[in-house]
PDB file of N, CA, C, O and CB in Angstrom:
ATOM      1  N   UNK A   1     137.229 126.497 122.245  1.00  0.00           N
ATOM      2  CA  UNK A   1     136.356 126.731 123.379  1.00  0.00           C
ATOM      3  C   UNK A   1     135.116 125.842 123.302  1.00  0.00           C
ATOM      4  O   UNK A   1     134.660 125.315 124.317  1.00  0.00           O
ATOM      5  CB  UNK A   1     135.953 128.204 123.442  1.00  0.00           C
ATOM      6  N   UNK A   2     134.579 125.678 122.111  1.00  0.00           N
ATOM      7  CA  UNK A   2     133.403 124.830 121.929  1.00  0.00           C
ATOM      8  C   UNK A   2     133.733 123.382 122.255  1.00  0.00           C
ATOM      9  O   UNK A   2     132.913 122.676 122.841  1.00  0.00           O
ATOM     10  CB  UNK A   2     132.871 124.944 120.495  1.00  0.00           C
ATOM     11  N   UNK A   3     134.919 122.935 121.882  1.00  0.00           N
ATOM     12  CA  UNK A   3     135.337 121.561 122.151  1.00  0.00           C
ATOM     13  C   UNK A   3     135.419 121.317 123.660  1.00  0.00           C
ATOM     14  O   UNK A   3     135.013 120.258 124.140  1.00  0.00           O
ATOM     15  CB  UNK A   3     136.701 121.267 121.482  1.00  0.00           C
ATOM     16  N   UNK A   4     135.936 122.281 124.398  1.00  0.00           N
ATOM     17  CA  UNK A   4     136.036 122.155 125.849  1.00  0.00           C
ATOM     18  C   UNK A   4     134.647 122.106 126.482  1.00  0.00           C
ATOM     19  O   UNK A   4     134.405 121.312 127.391  1.00  0.00           O
ATOM     20  CB  UNK A   4     136.849 123.320 126.437  1.00  0.00           C
ATOM     21  N   UNK A   5     133.736 122.954 126.004  1.00  0.00           N
ATOM     22  CA  UNK A   5     132.366 122.972 126.519  1.00  0.00           C
ATOM     23  C   UNK A   5     131.671 121.643 126.225  1.00  0.00           C
ATOM     24  O   UNK A   5     130.979 121.101 127.087  1.00  0.00           O
ATOM     25  CB  UNK A   5     131.567 124.144 125.903  1.00  0.00           C
ATOM     26  N   UNK A   6     131.849 121.126 125.034  1.00  0.00           N
ATOM     27  CA  UNK A   6     131.238 119.840 124.666  1.00  0.00           C
ATOM     28  C   UNK A   6     131.806 118.724 125.540  1.00  0.00           C
ATOM     29  O   UNK A   6     131.063 117.842 125.971  1.00  0.00           O
ATOM     30  CB  UNK A   6     131.478 119.523 123.161  1.00  0.00           C
ATOM     31  N   UNK A   7     133.093 118.749 125.804  1.00  0.00           N
ATOM     32  CA  UNK A   7     133.714 117.736 126.663  1.00  0.00           C
ATOM     33  C   UNK A   7     133.186 117.801 128.082  1.00  0.00           C
ATOM     34  O   UNK A   7     132.948 116.767 128.706  1.00  0.00           O
ATOM     35  CB  UNK A   7     135.223 117.905 126.672  1.00  0.00           C
ATOM     36  N   UNK A   8     133.003 119.002 128.592  1.00  0.00           N
ATOM     37  CA  UNK A   8     132.454 119.174 129.937  1.00  0.00           C
ATOM     38  C   UNK A   8     131.018 118.670 129.998  1.00  0.00           C
ATOM     39  O   UNK A   8     130.642 117.984 130.948  1.00  0.00           O
ATOM     40  CB  UNK A   8     132.517 120.649 130.362  1.00  0.00           C
ATOM     41  N   UNK A   9     130.222 119.003 129.001  1.00  0.00           N
ATOM     42  CA  UNK A   9     128.828 118.536 128.958  1.00  0.00           C
ATOM     43  C   UNK A   9     128.778 117.013 128.883  1.00  0.00           C
ATOM     44  O   UNK A   9     127.955 116.391 129.555  1.00  0.00           O
ATOM     45  CB  UNK A   9     128.082 119.153 127.750  1.00  0.00           C
ATOM     46  N   UNK A  10     129.632 116.415 128.090  1.00  0.00           N
ATOM     47  CA  UNK A  10     129.682 114.957 127.971  1.00  0.00           C
ATOM     48  C   UNK A  10     130.062 114.317 129.305  1.00  0.00           C
ATOM     49  O   UNK A  10     129.494 113.296 129.692  1.00  0.00           O
ATOM     50  CB  UNK A  10     130.682 114.540 126.877  1.00  0.00           C
ATOM     51  N   UNK A  11     131.011 114.909 129.997  1.00  0.00           N
ATOM     52  CA  UNK A  11     131.429 114.379 131.303  1.00  0.00           C
ATOM     53  C   UNK A  11     130.285 114.457 132.308  1.00  0.00           C
ATOM     54  O   UNK A  11     130.045 113.499 133.043  1.00  0.00           O
ATOM     55  CB  UNK A  11     132.655 115.152 131.835  1.00  0.00           C
ATOM     56  N   UNK A  12     129.578 115.580 132.350  1.00  0.00           N
ATOM     57  CA  UNK A  12     128.444 115.727 133.268  1.00  0.00           C
ATOM     58  C   UNK A  12     127.332 114.733 132.945  1.00  0.00           C
ATOM     59  O   UNK A  12     126.756 114.128 133.850  1.00  0.00           O
ATOM     60  CB  UNK A  12     127.898 117.157 133.211  1.00  0.00           C
ATOM     61  N   UNK A  13     127.030 114.563 131.667  1.00  0.00           N
ATOM     62  CA  UNK A  13     125.989 113.614 131.277  1.00  0.00           C
ATOM     63  C   UNK A  13     126.401 112.180 131.597  1.00  0.00           C
ATOM     64  O   UNK A  13     125.572 111.377 132.026  1.00  0.00           O
ATOM     65  CB  UNK A  13     125.677 113.749 129.783  1.00  0.00           C
ATOM     66  N   UNK A  14     127.673 111.856 131.392  1.00  0.00           N
ATOM     67  CA  UNK A  14     128.167 110.519 131.736  1.00  0.00           C
ATOM     68  C   UNK A  14     128.047 110.271 133.237  1.00  0.00           C
ATOM     69  O   UNK A  14     127.650 109.183 133.656  1.00  0.00           O
ATOM     70  CB  UNK A  14     129.632 110.351 131.284  1.00  0.00           C
ATOM     71  N   UNK A  15     128.384 111.262 134.039  1.00  0.00           N
ATOM     72  CA  UNK A  15     128.249 111.124 135.487  1.00  0.00           C
ATOM     73  C   UNK A  15     126.794 110.927 135.883  1.00  0.00           C
ATOM     74  O   UNK A  15     126.494 110.125 136.768  1.00  0.00           O
ATOM     75  CB  UNK A  15     128.826 112.348 136.198  1.00  0.00           C
ATOM     76  N   UNK A  16     125.895 111.649 135.239  1.00  0.00           N
ATOM     77  CA  UNK A  16     124.472 111.505 135.533  1.00  0.00           C
ATOM     78  C   UNK A  16     123.985 110.089 135.214  1.00  0.00           C
ATOM     79  O   UNK A  16     123.226 109.501 135.984  1.00  0.00           O
ATOM     80  CB  UNK A  16     123.658 112.536 134.739  1.00  0.00           C
ATOM     81  N   UNK A  17     124.424 109.547 134.081  1.00  0.00           N
ATOM     82  CA  UNK A  17     124.044 108.181 133.723  1.00  0.00           C
ATOM     83  C   UNK A  17     124.615 107.171 134.721  1.00  0.00           C
ATOM     84  O   UNK A  17     123.945 106.195 135.059  1.00  0.00           O
ATOM     85  CB  UNK A  17     124.525 107.849 132.303  1.00  0.00           C
ATOM     86  N   UNK A  18     125.826 107.391 135.189  1.00  0.00           N
ATOM     87  CA  UNK A  18     126.408 106.494 136.203  1.00  0.00           C
ATOM     88  C   UNK A  18     125.612 106.545 137.499  1.00  0.00           C
ATOM     89  O   UNK A  18     125.392 105.518 138.140  1.00  0.00           O
ATOM     90  CB  UNK A  18     127.877 106.867 136.477  1.00  0.00           C
ATOM     91  N   UNK A  19     125.181 107.741 137.883  1.00  0.00           N
ATOM     92  CA  UNK A  19     124.374 107.869 139.098  1.00  0.00           C
ATOM     93  C   UNK A  19     123.040 107.141 138.942  1.00  0.00           C
ATOM     94  O   UNK A  19     122.602 106.445 139.858  1.00  0.00           O
ATOM     95  CB  UNK A  19     124.132 109.353 139.430  1.00  0.00           C
ATOM     96  N   UNK A  20     122.406 107.296 137.811  1.00  0.00           N
ATOM     97  CA  UNK A  20     121.123 106.616 137.565  1.00  0.00           C
ATOM     98  C   UNK A  20     121.300 105.102 137.607  1.00  0.00           C
ATOM     99  O   UNK A  20     120.457 104.387 138.148  1.00  0.00           O
ATOM    100  CB  UNK A  20     120.532 107.042 136.202  1.00  0.00           C
ATOM    101  N   UNK A  21     122.404 104.619 137.031  1.00  0.00           N
ATOM    102  CA  UNK A  21     122.670 103.183 137.043  1.00  0.00           C
ATOM    103  C   UNK A  21     122.909 102.698 138.469  1.00  0.00           C
ATOM    104  O   UNK A  21     122.430 101.626 138.841  1.00  0.00           O
ATOM    105  CB  UNK A  21     123.882 102.849 136.154  1.00  0.00           C
ATOM    106  N   UNK A  22     123.636 103.463 139.268  1.00  0.00           N
ATOM    107  CA  UNK A  22     123.881 103.091 140.656  1.00  0.00           C
ATOM    108  C   UNK A  22     122.575 103.059 141.450  1.00  0.00           C
ATOM    109  O   UNK A  22     122.386 102.190 142.302  1.00  0.00           O
ATOM    110  CB  UNK A  22     124.873 104.066 141.302  1.00  0.00           C
ATOM    111  N   UNK A  23     121.685 103.997 141.174  1.00  0.00           N
ATOM    112  CA  UNK A  23     120.378 104.012 141.848  1.00  0.00           C
ATOM    113  C   UNK A  23     119.568 102.774 141.499  1.00  0.00           C
ATOM    114  O   UNK A  23     118.883 102.221 142.359  1.00  0.00           O
ATOM    115  CB  UNK A  23     119.590 105.274 141.470  1.00  0.00           C
ATOM    116  N   UNK A  24     119.637 102.335 140.257  1.00  0.00           N
ATOM    117  CA  UNK A  24     118.895 101.147 139.846  1.00  0.00           C
ATOM    118  C   UNK A  24     119.519  99.875 140.406  1.00  0.00           C
ATOM    119  O   UNK A  24     118.807  98.933 140.755  1.00  0.00           O
ATOM    120  CB  UNK A  24     118.829 101.067 138.327  1.00  0.00           C
ATOM    121  N   UNK A  25     120.845  99.844 140.493  1.00  0.00           N
ATOM    122  CA  UNK A  25     121.541  98.679 141.022  1.00  0.00           C
ATOM    123  C   UNK A  25     121.308  98.532 142.521  1.00  0.00           C
ATOM    124  O   UNK A  25     121.095  97.423 143.011  1.00  0.00           O
ATOM    125  CB  UNK A  25     123.034  98.777 140.729  1.00  0.00           C
ATOM    126  N   UNK A  26     121.347  99.639 143.248  1.00  0.00           N
ATOM    127  CA  UNK A  26     121.186  99.624 144.709  1.00  0.00           C
ATOM    128  C   UNK A  26     120.225 100.731 145.114  1.00  0.00           C
ATOM    129  O   UNK A  26     120.674 101.783 145.569  1.00  0.00           O
ATOM    130  CB  UNK A  26     122.561  99.797 145.434  1.00  0.00           C
ATOM    131  N   UNK A  27     118.920 100.535 144.965  1.00  0.00           N
ATOM    132  CA  UNK A  27     117.955 101.601 145.258  1.00  0.00           C
ATOM    133  C   UNK A  27     117.966 102.054 146.717  1.00  0.00           C
ATOM    134  O   UNK A  27     117.507 103.156 147.018  1.00  0.00           O
ATOM    135  CB  UNK A  27     116.571 101.138 144.897  1.00  0.00           C
ATOM    136  N   UNK A  28     118.477 101.234 147.623  1.00  0.00           N
ATOM    137  CA  UNK A  28     118.520 101.616 149.040  1.00  0.00           C
ATOM    138  C   UNK A  28     119.421 102.825 149.270  1.00  0.00           C
ATOM    139  O   UNK A  28     119.302 103.499 150.293  1.00  0.00           O
ATOM    140  CB  UNK A  28     119.005 100.442 149.891  1.00  0.00           C
ATOM    141  N   UNK A  29     120.312 103.103 148.337  1.00  0.00           N
ATOM    142  CA  UNK A  29     121.211 104.243 148.497  1.00  0.00           C
ATOM    143  C   UNK A  29     120.423 105.551 148.573  1.00  0.00           C
ATOM    144  O   UNK A  29     120.884 106.522 149.174  1.00  0.00           O
ATOM    145  CB  UNK A  29     122.219 104.297 147.338  1.00  0.00           C
ATOM    146  N   UNK A  30     119.245 105.578 147.971  1.00  0.00           N
ATOM    147  CA  UNK A  30     118.427 106.790 147.998  1.00  0.00           C
ATOM    148  C   UNK A  30     117.820 107.051 149.372  1.00  0.00           C
ATOM    149  O   UNK A  30     117.411 108.174 149.665  1.00  0.00           O
ATOM    150  CB  UNK A  30     117.324 106.692 146.966  1.00  0.00           C
ATOM    151  N   UNK A  31     117.759 106.018 150.219  1.00  0.00           N
ATOM    152  CA  UNK A  31     117.193 106.165 151.560  1.00  0.00           C
ATOM    153  C   UNK A  31     118.224 106.585 152.602  1.00  0.00           C
ATOM    154  O   UNK A  31     117.866 106.897 153.737  1.00  0.00           O
ATOM    155  CB  UNK A  31     116.554 104.870 151.985  1.00  0.00           C
ATOM    156  N   UNK A  32     119.508 106.596 152.222  1.00  0.00           N
ATOM    157  CA  UNK A  32     120.557 106.972 153.172  1.00  0.00           C
ATOM    158  C   UNK A  32     120.481 108.461 153.492  1.00  0.00           C
ATOM    159  O   UNK A  32     120.276 109.296 152.611  1.00  0.00           O
ATOM    160  CB  UNK A  32     121.949 106.618 152.613  1.00  0.00           C
ATOM    161  N   UNK A  33     120.652 108.771 154.773  1.00  0.00           N
ATOM    162  CA  UNK A  33     120.657 110.172 155.199  1.00  0.00           C
ATOM    163  C   UNK A  33     122.084 110.699 155.215  1.00  0.00           C
ATOM    164  O   UNK A  33     123.022 109.988 155.573  1.00  0.00           O
ATOM    165  CB  UNK A  33     120.005 110.329 156.596  1.00  0.00           C
ATOM    166  N   UNK A  34     122.225 111.930 154.831  1.00  0.00           N
ATOM    167  CA  UNK A  34     123.518 112.610 154.916  1.00  0.00           C
ATOM    168  C   UNK A  34     123.420 113.534 156.110  1.00  0.00           C
ATOM    169  O   UNK A  34     122.765 114.575 156.054  1.00  0.00           O
ATOM    170  CB  UNK A  34     123.879 113.401 153.583  1.00  0.00           C
ATOM    171  N   UNK A  35     124.075 113.147 157.188  1.00  0.00           N
ATOM    172  CA  UNK A  35     123.949 113.879 158.449  1.00  0.00           C
ATOM    173  C   UNK A  35     124.692 115.216 158.445  1.00  0.00           C
ATOM    174  O   UNK A  35     124.103 116.265 158.706  1.00  0.00           O
ATOM    175  CB  UNK A  35     124.461 113.025 159.583  1.00  0.00           C
ATOM    176  N   UNK A  36     125.971 115.164 158.150  1.00  0.00           N
ATOM    177  CA  UNK A  36     126.798 116.381 158.201  1.00  0.00           C
ATOM    178  C   UNK A  36     127.691 116.449 156.969  1.00  0.00           C
ATOM    179  O   UNK A  36     128.837 116.002 157.016  1.00  0.00           O
ATOM    180  CB  UNK A  36     127.661 116.416 159.497  1.00  0.00           C
ATOM    181  N   UNK A  37     127.188 116.997 155.872  1.00  0.00           N
ATOM    182  CA  UNK A  37     128.003 117.051 154.661  1.00  0.00           C
ATOM    183  C   UNK A  37     129.181 118.013 154.819  1.00  0.00           C
ATOM    184  O   UNK A  37     129.116 118.993 155.561  1.00  0.00           O
ATOM    185  CB  UNK A  37     127.144 117.470 153.468  1.00  0.00           C
ATOM    186  N   UNK A  38     130.230 117.706 154.116  1.00  0.00           N
ATOM    187  CA  UNK A  38     131.419 118.560 154.085  1.00  0.00           C
ATOM    188  C   UNK A  38     131.574 119.063 152.657  1.00  0.00           C
ATOM    189  O   UNK A  38     131.587 118.273 151.714  1.00  0.00           O
ATOM    190  CB  UNK A  38     132.712 117.787 154.568  1.00  0.00           C
ATOM    191  N   UNK A  39     131.689 120.357 152.503  1.00  0.00           N
ATOM    192  CA  UNK A  39     131.865 120.958 151.187  1.00  0.00           C
ATOM    193  C   UNK A  39     133.287 121.492 151.075  1.00  0.00           C
ATOM    194  O   UNK A  39     133.752 122.219 151.953  1.00  0.00           O
ATOM    195  CB  UNK A  39     130.826 122.088 150.942  1.00  0.00           C
ATOM    196  N   UNK A  40     133.967 121.137 150.010  1.00  0.00           N
ATOM    197  CA  UNK A  40     135.306 121.653 149.742  1.00  0.00           C
ATOM    198  C   UNK A  40     135.163 122.686 148.640  1.00  0.00           C
ATOM    199  O   UNK A  40     134.744 122.362 147.529  1.00  0.00           O
ATOM    200  CB  UNK A  40     136.313 120.505 149.336  1.00  0.00           C
ATOM    201  N   UNK A  41     135.505 123.910 148.939  1.00  0.00           N
ATOM    202  CA  UNK A  41     135.399 124.984 147.957  1.00  0.00           C
ATOM    203  C   UNK A  41     136.728 125.716 147.858  1.00  0.00           C
ATOM    204  O   UNK A  41     137.533 125.697 148.789  1.00  0.00           O
ATOM    205  CB  UNK A  41     134.263 125.966 148.330  1.00  0.00           C
ATOM    206  N   UNK A  42     136.939 126.345 146.748  1.00  0.00           N
ATOM    207  CA  UNK A  42     138.155 127.121 146.576  1.00  0.00           C
ATOM    208  C   UNK A  42     138.354 127.494 145.125  1.00  0.00           C
ATOM    209  O   UNK A  42     137.629 127.033 144.243  1.00  0.00           O
ATOM    210  CB  UNK A  42     139.357 126.352 147.087  1.00  0.00           C
ATOM    211  N   UNK A  43     139.319 128.313 144.894  1.00  0.00           N
ATOM    212  CA  UNK A  43     139.650 128.727 143.543  1.00  0.00           C
ATOM    213  C   UNK A  43     140.395 127.615 142.822  1.00  0.00           C
ATOM    214  O   UNK A  43     141.018 126.772 143.468  1.00  0.00           O
ATOM    215  CB  UNK A  43     140.485 130.011 143.560  1.00  0.00           C
ATOM    216  N   UNK A  44     140.343 127.597 141.491  1.00  0.00           N
ATOM    217  CA  UNK A  44     141.091 126.590 140.746  1.00  0.00           C
ATOM    218  C   UNK A  44     142.585 126.662 141.072  1.00  0.00           C
ATOM    219  O   UNK A  44     143.135 127.731 141.338  1.00  0.00           O
ATOM    220  CB  UNK A  44     140.868 126.769 139.239  1.00  0.00           C
ATOM    221  N   UNK A  45     143.214 125.503 141.042  1.00  0.00           N
ATOM    222  CA  UNK A  45     144.664 125.382 141.307  1.00  0.00           C
ATOM    223  C   UNK A  45     144.997 125.817 142.734  1.00  0.00           C
ATOM    224  O   UNK A  45     146.038 126.427 142.980  1.00  0.00           O
ATOM    225  CB  UNK A  45     145.476 126.231 140.295  1.00  0.00           C
ATOM    226  N   UNK A  46     144.092 125.495 143.680  1.00  0.00           N
ATOM    227  CA  UNK A  46     144.288 125.964 145.044  1.00  0.00           C
ATOM    228  C   UNK A  46     144.171 124.815 146.047  1.00  0.00           C
ATOM    229  O   UNK A  46     143.610 125.004 147.126  1.00  0.00           O
ATOM    230  CB  UNK A  46     143.275 127.060 145.375  1.00  0.00           C
ATOM    231  N   UNK A  47     144.688 123.630 145.715  1.00  0.00           N
ATOM    232  CA  UNK A  47     144.786 122.462 146.590  1.00  0.00           C
ATOM    233  C   UNK A  47     143.434 121.791 146.873  1.00  0.00           C
ATOM    234  O   UNK A  47     143.388 120.874 147.693  1.00  0.00           O
ATOM    235  CB  UNK A  47     145.421 122.868 147.894  1.00  0.00           C
ATOM    236  N   UNK A  48     142.346 122.202 146.237  1.00  0.00           N
ATOM    237  CA  UNK A  48     141.046 121.591 146.522  1.00  0.00           C
ATOM    238  C   UNK A  48     140.989 120.140 146.050  1.00  0.00           C
ATOM    239  O   UNK A  48     140.400 119.302 146.733  1.00  0.00           O
ATOM    240  CB  UNK A  48     139.929 122.395 145.859  1.00  0.00           C
ATOM    241  N   UNK A  49     141.585 119.824 144.906  1.00  0.00           N
ATOM    242  CA  UNK A  49     141.588 118.444 144.418  1.00  0.00           C
ATOM    243  C   UNK A  49     142.378 117.556 145.363  1.00  0.00           C
ATOM    244  O   UNK A  49     141.951 116.440 145.660  1.00  0.00           O
ATOM    245  CB  UNK A  49     142.176 118.367 142.996  1.00  0.00           C
ATOM    246  N   UNK A  50     143.502 118.023 145.832  1.00  0.00           N
ATOM    247  CA  UNK A  50     144.316 117.264 146.786  1.00  0.00           C
ATOM    248  C   UNK A  50     143.523 117.002 148.063  1.00  0.00           C
ATOM    249  O   UNK A  50     143.523 115.884 148.577  1.00  0.00           O
ATOM    250  CB  UNK A  50     145.627 118.023 147.112  1.00  0.00           C
ATOM    251  N   UNK A  51     142.858 118.012 148.566  1.00  0.00           N
ATOM    252  CA  UNK A  51     142.070 117.862 149.789  1.00  0.00           C
ATOM    253  C   UNK A  51     140.924 116.866 149.567  1.00  0.00           C
ATOM    254  O   UNK A  51     140.647 116.039 150.435  1.00  0.00           O
ATOM    255  CB  UNK A  51     141.513 119.234 150.247  1.00  0.00           C
ATOM    256  N   UNK A  52     140.277 116.942 148.437  1.00  0.00           N
ATOM    257  CA  UNK A  52     139.194 116.014 148.096  1.00  0.00           C
ATOM    258  C   UNK A  52     139.718 114.582 148.092  1.00  0.00           C
ATOM    259  O   UNK A  52     139.091 113.690 148.663  1.00  0.00           O
ATOM    260  CB  UNK A  52     138.577 116.368 146.718  1.00  0.00           C
ATOM    261  N   UNK A  53     140.855 114.358 147.456  1.00  0.00           N
ATOM    262  CA  UNK A  53     141.430 113.004 147.380  1.00  0.00           C
ATOM    263  C   UNK A  53     141.876 112.509 148.753  1.00  0.00           C
ATOM    264  O   UNK A  53     141.735 111.325 149.059  1.00  0.00           O
ATOM    265  CB  UNK A  53     142.621 112.983 146.410  1.00  0.00           C
ATOM    266  N   UNK A  54     142.401 113.388 149.567  1.00  0.00           N
ATOM    267  CA  UNK A  54     142.804 112.994 150.924  1.00  0.00           C
ATOM    268  C   UNK A  54     141.585 112.559 151.742  1.00  0.00           C
ATOM    269  O   UNK A  54     141.649 111.568 152.469  1.00  0.00           O
ATOM    270  CB  UNK A  54     143.535 114.162 151.636  1.00  0.00           C
ATOM    271  N   UNK A  55     140.500 113.279 151.626  1.00  0.00           N
ATOM    272  CA  UNK A  55     139.293 112.921 152.370  1.00  0.00           C
ATOM    273  C   UNK A  55     138.721 111.598 151.872  1.00  0.00           C
ATOM    274  O   UNK A  55     138.166 110.833 152.661  1.00  0.00           O
ATOM    275  CB  UNK A  55     138.239 114.030 152.251  1.00  0.00           C
ATOM    276  N   UNK A  56     138.846 111.316 150.584  1.00  0.00           N
ATOM    277  CA  UNK A  56     138.337 110.064 150.030  1.00  0.00           C
ATOM    278  C   UNK A  56     139.112 108.856 150.561  1.00  0.00           C
ATOM    279  O   UNK A  56     138.587 107.742 150.556  1.00  0.00           O
ATOM    280  CB  UNK A  56     138.406 110.100 148.506  1.00  0.00           C
ATOM    281  N   UNK A  57     140.337 109.055 151.013  1.00  0.00           N
ATOM    282  CA  UNK A  57     141.143 107.962 151.529  1.00  0.00           C
ATOM    283  C   UNK A  57     140.656 107.479 152.897  1.00  0.00           C
ATOM    284  O   UNK A  57     140.951 106.351 153.292  1.00  0.00           O
ATOM    285  CB  UNK A  57     142.591 108.392 151.619  1.00  0.00           C
ATOM    286  N   UNK A  58     139.930 108.303 153.606  1.00  0.00           N
ATOM    287  CA  UNK A  58     139.403 107.941 154.926  1.00  0.00           C
ATOM    288  C   UNK A  58     138.104 107.168 154.746  1.00  0.00           C
ATOM    289  O   UNK A  58     137.165 107.669 154.128  1.00  0.00           O
ATOM    290  CB  UNK A  58     139.173 109.208 155.809  1.00  0.00           C
ATOM    291  N   UNK A  59     138.043 105.961 155.274  1.00  0.00           N
ATOM    292  CA  UNK A  59     136.843 105.132 155.089  1.00  0.00           C
ATOM    293  C   UNK A  59     135.615 105.711 155.788  1.00  0.00           C
ATOM    294  O   UNK A  59     134.493 105.305 155.484  1.00  0.00           O
ATOM    295  CB  UNK A  59     137.101 103.727 155.604  1.00  0.00           C
ATOM    296  N   UNK A  60     135.798 106.638 156.707  1.00  0.00           N
ATOM    297  CA  UNK A  60     134.665 107.265 157.389  1.00  0.00           C
ATOM    298  C   UNK A  60     133.986 108.321 156.509  1.00  0.00           C
ATOM    299  O   UNK A  60     132.868 108.747 156.800  1.00  0.00           O
ATOM    300  CB  UNK A  60     135.130 107.900 158.701  1.00  0.00           C
ATOM    301  N   UNK A  61     134.653 108.735 155.449  1.00  0.00           N
ATOM    302  CA  UNK A  61     134.103 109.735 154.534  1.00  0.00           C
ATOM    303  C   UNK A  61     133.740 109.094 153.209  1.00  0.00           C
ATOM    304  O   UNK A  61     134.408 108.170 152.744  1.00  0.00           O
ATOM    305  CB  UNK A  61     135.101 110.880 154.313  1.00  0.00           C
ATOM    306  N   UNK A  62     132.690 109.589 152.618  1.00  0.00           N
ATOM    307  CA  UNK A  62     132.322 109.181 151.261  1.00  0.00           C
ATOM    308  C   UNK A  62     132.322 110.432 150.409  1.00  0.00           C
ATOM    309  O   UNK A  62     131.927 111.508 150.859  1.00  0.00           O
ATOM    310  CB  UNK A  62     130.922 108.456 151.220  1.00  0.00           C
ATOM    311  N   UNK A  63     132.762 110.283 149.194  1.00  0.00           N
ATOM    312  CA  UNK A  63     132.856 111.439 148.306  1.00  0.00           C
ATOM    313  C   UNK A  63     132.156 111.121 146.992  1.00  0.00           C
ATOM    314  O   UNK A  63     132.095 109.964 146.576  1.00  0.00           O
ATOM    315  CB  UNK A  63     134.337 111.832 148.058  1.00  0.00           C
ATOM    316  N   UNK A  64     131.633 112.143 146.346  1.00  0.00           N
ATOM    317  CA  UNK A  64     131.026 111.912 145.039  1.00  0.00           C
ATOM    318  C   UNK A  64     132.066 111.455 144.020  1.00  0.00           C
ATOM    319  O   UNK A  64     133.238 111.824 144.100  1.00  0.00           O
ATOM    320  CB  UNK A  64     130.329 113.180 144.546  1.00  0.00           C
ATOM    321  N   UNK A  65     131.631 110.671 143.089  1.00  0.00           N
ATOM    322  CA  UNK A  65     132.508 110.256 141.998  1.00  0.00           C
ATOM    323  C   UNK A  65     132.545 111.392 140.988  1.00  0.00           C
ATOM    324  O   UNK A  65     131.543 111.688 140.336  1.00  0.00           O
ATOM    325  CB  UNK A  65     132.019 108.915 141.334  1.00  0.00           C
ATOM    326  N   UNK A  66     133.680 112.012 140.865  1.00  0.00           N
ATOM    327  CA  UNK A  66     133.825 113.129 139.931  1.00  0.00           C
ATOM    328  C   UNK A  66     134.971 112.877 139.001  1.00  0.00           C
ATOM    329  O   UNK A  66     135.257 113.705 138.135  1.00  0.00           O
ATOM    330  CB  UNK A  66     134.030 114.445 140.671  1.00  0.00           C
TER     331      UNK A  66
END
């Protein structure tokens, strides 16, 4: 259980560092407005990952890097 928690913490910290690097590379991204966000929620193993990936395929949508 501790190994899984450590892995999750490492993944979150790595994502945070990637976001900080992206902000430094392209600071204008911080000025972009998010007009109508879409939230995908659901229980684990309930097609949410599939739906997230399908939405990422549409160039009109942007999704967080997870």
